C-alpha positions in Angstrom: 23.8 151.3 74.9 26.8 151.5 72.5 29.7 152.9 74.4 33.2 153.1 72.9 36.2 152.7 75.3 38.3 155.8 75.6 41.4 154.1 74.2 39.5 153.1 71.0 38.1 156.6 70.6 41.7 158.0 71.1 43.0 155.7 68.4 40.3 156.8 66.0 41.0 160.5 66.6 44.8 160.1 66.3 44.3 157.9 63.2 43.0 161.0 61.4 46.4 162.8 61.6 49.0 161.5 59.2 52.0 162.2 61.4 50.6 160.5 64.5 52.3 157.1 63.7 55.6 158.8 63.2 55.2 160.7 66.4 54.3 157.6 68.4 57.4 155.8 66.9 59.6 158.6 68.1 58.3 158.2 71.6 58.8 154.4 71.5 61.9 153.7 69.4 62.4 150.3 71.0 59.1 149.0 69.6 58.9 148.0 66.0 55.6 148.7 64.3 53.4 145.8 63.3 54.5 144.4 60.0 57.8 146.2 60.0 61.1 144.6 59.1 64.5 144.8 60.7 67.2 145.4 58.1 69.9 143.8 60.3 68.0 140.5 60.2 67.9 140.6 56.4 71.6 141.6 56.3 72.6 138.8 58.6 71.5 136.2 56.0 72.8 138.1 52.9 76.4 136.9 53.2 75.3 133.2 53.2 72.9 133.7 50.3 75.5 135.5 48.2 78.1 132.8 48.9 75.7 130.1 47.7 75.1 132.0 44.4 78.7 132.9 43.7 79.4 129.8 41.6 76.2 129.8 39.7 76.5 130.2 35.9 73.8 132.5 34.4 71.1 130.2 33.2 69.1 132.7 31.1 70.1 133.1 27.5 71.7 136.4 26.8 69.0 137.6 24.4 66.1 136.9 26.8 67.5 138.6 29.9 65.2 141.2 31.4 65.3 144.2 33.7 63.2 143.5 36.7 61.8 145.7 39.5 60.7 143.9 42.7 58.8 146.0 45.3 58.3 144.8 48.9 56.2 146.3 51.6 55.7 144.0 54.5 58.5 142.0 56.2 57.9 138.7 54.6 57.4 140.2 51.1 60.6 142.2 51.4 62.6 139.1 52.4 60.9 137.1 49.6 61.6 139.9 47.2 65.3 139.9 48.1 65.7 136.2 47.7 63.7 136.2 44.4 65.9 139.1 43.2 69.1 137.1 44.0 67.8 134.1 42.1 66.9 136.2 39.1 70.3 138.0 39.3 72.0 134.6 39.3 70.3 133.9 36.1 71.7 137.0 34.5 68.8 139.4 34.8 69.2 143.0 36.0 67.3 143.3 39.2 66.3 146.4 41.2 64.6 146.1 44.6 62.4 148.8 46.1 60.6 148.8 49.4 57.9 150.9 51.0 58.7 151.6 54.7 
């Protein structure tokens, strides 16, 4: 006999509705979704990272500087993307960072 627990069945049914995750998040604002990031955590390190890069002379030759777009989705990729963007910016490249919530 293959029986599905009621909680699993409910998850499957609610997963069919696009707004169900947003509705659940509005009911539980204190719980961060799995894989989410906390912007204050990223912002807390930003001052230190910027102070380290203040004295760096752009290392990329002027004629080879690029415009770069870095896209992050999950917490670790967003943090990695910000750090990578700062390093590229210190080299003289123009960097834009985008994220998918």
